[in-house]
N, C-alpha and C positions, 0 to 999 in steps of 0.2 A: 504494500500500500504506500502511496505517496503521502507526504506531509499534508497536502491539501485534502486528500480523501480521508485521512484519519481525522483531521480537524472538522471536516464536514460531517463525518459520522458522529463524532463527539457532540457537535451542536445539534444534530438531528435527534439524538437520544436525550440530550438535555431538554430540548423543547418538548419532547414526548413526556418526559417526567413532569415538567411544569404544567403541561396540559392536563395531566392526570389530577392536578389540584383544583382545576376549575370547578366553581360552584360550591366549594367547601368553605364554611365559616371557620373562624378561629376556634370557636367552641367545638365544632365537629372535628377539627384537626387534633384536638386534645383527647378525644375518646379512644380508649384502648381497643385493640382488636384488628387494626389494619394489617398487621403482620405479627401473628402471635399476640403477645401482650402489648406490643408497640403500637402507639398512635401514629397518625400521619406526621405529627410534629416530631416524634421520635425517629421516624424514617428519615425525615429531612435532616435532622441533627446527625444521623448516621452517615448520610450521603456527604454532608459537609466534612465530617471526619475523614472520609476516604479521599475527597478532593485534596484536603490538607496533607494527608499521608502521601499522595502522589507528588504533591509539590515539594515535600521534604525528601522523598526518595529518588525522584527522577534525576535531580542534579548529581546525586551520589552515583547513580548508574552511569551517567555520562562521563564521570571521572574514574570509572572502573573501580569504584569503592564498594565495599559490602554494605548492604542495607540491613537494618535491624531485623533480627529473627523474632517474630511475635511469640514463638514457642518458648524461646529462652527468656525473653523479657516479661511476658505476661502469662505464660502457660498456654498460649495459643491465641488464634484470631478471635475465637468466640469470647474468651475472657477479656481481650482488648476491647472488643465491641461493648461488652457489659460494663466495663469500667468507664468507657467514654460516655455511654448512655447515662450512667449514674452521675457522672460529672456534669452533664448537660440537662438533667431532668427538671430543673427548676427554671429553665429559660422560657420566656414567653414565645408564642408563635411568631410575633413580630421580630424578636431577636434572632430566633432560629432562621427565619426567612432572610434577615439581613446578613447573617453569617454565611448562609448558603450562597447568596448572590456574590458576596465579597470573596469567598474562597474560590468560587468558580471563575470570577473575573481575574483573580491573581493567577490561577492556573492557566487560563487562556493567554494572559500576558507572557507568562513564562514559555509556554509552548510556541507562541509566535516567534520567539527569539531562539528556540532550540534548532540545532542543525537538522537539515532535511534527512540526512543519513540515519538519524536516530529513529526515524519513523518506519524504517524498513520492516516489512512483515517478518515476524518471528524474532526480531531483536529483543533483547532484554528490556530496553526502554519501551518499546511498543507493547510488549506483553504486560508490563507493569501498568502502563497507561490504560490499556484495555480493561484489565482486571479491576482497577480502582475507579474507573469512570464509565466509558461508553459501553462496557460489557456489564457493568454493575447497575447503571441507571434503569435499564429495562425491567430488571427483576423487581425493583421497587415501584416503578410506574404500573406494572401489572398488578402488584399487590394492592396498591391504592385504588386502581380502577375496579378490581374485584371486590374490595371492601365497600366502595361506593355502591356497586350493584347490589351487594347483599343488604346494605343499609336501606336501599330503596324498596327492596322486596319485603322487608320486615314490617309487620303491621304497627300502626301507631306512630 
């Protein structure tokens, strides 16, 4: 994939994620159950975490440095996710949305300046970017959309 095609895919999946939020009030976004016990607000905080993780780790990859092992530092990715959710649990929807937009904008700024060869299919850089962002967003957009559908089907 070229840099342009990767960035286009990233933005397409980002827009799909944002579209999944349409029609939800702040109150609805705080209701648990969108993904397990997580609310939509929790999902957005989670996505923000992984955009930030991409932004921390992609420069290390370009410098051929090791990235942190979540298993060594936290006991695994699930525990890292749990700790991050716990840290962000009291943030308002407005604050989560602000952080989400800010993290994504910083990531895009970084990616615009990254060398084109970093985006080659199968490269360590491209794989990490995909895992943390455009391969990750659809999972959560689908969960939000499915939750909205279930919510509409419930009486009352």
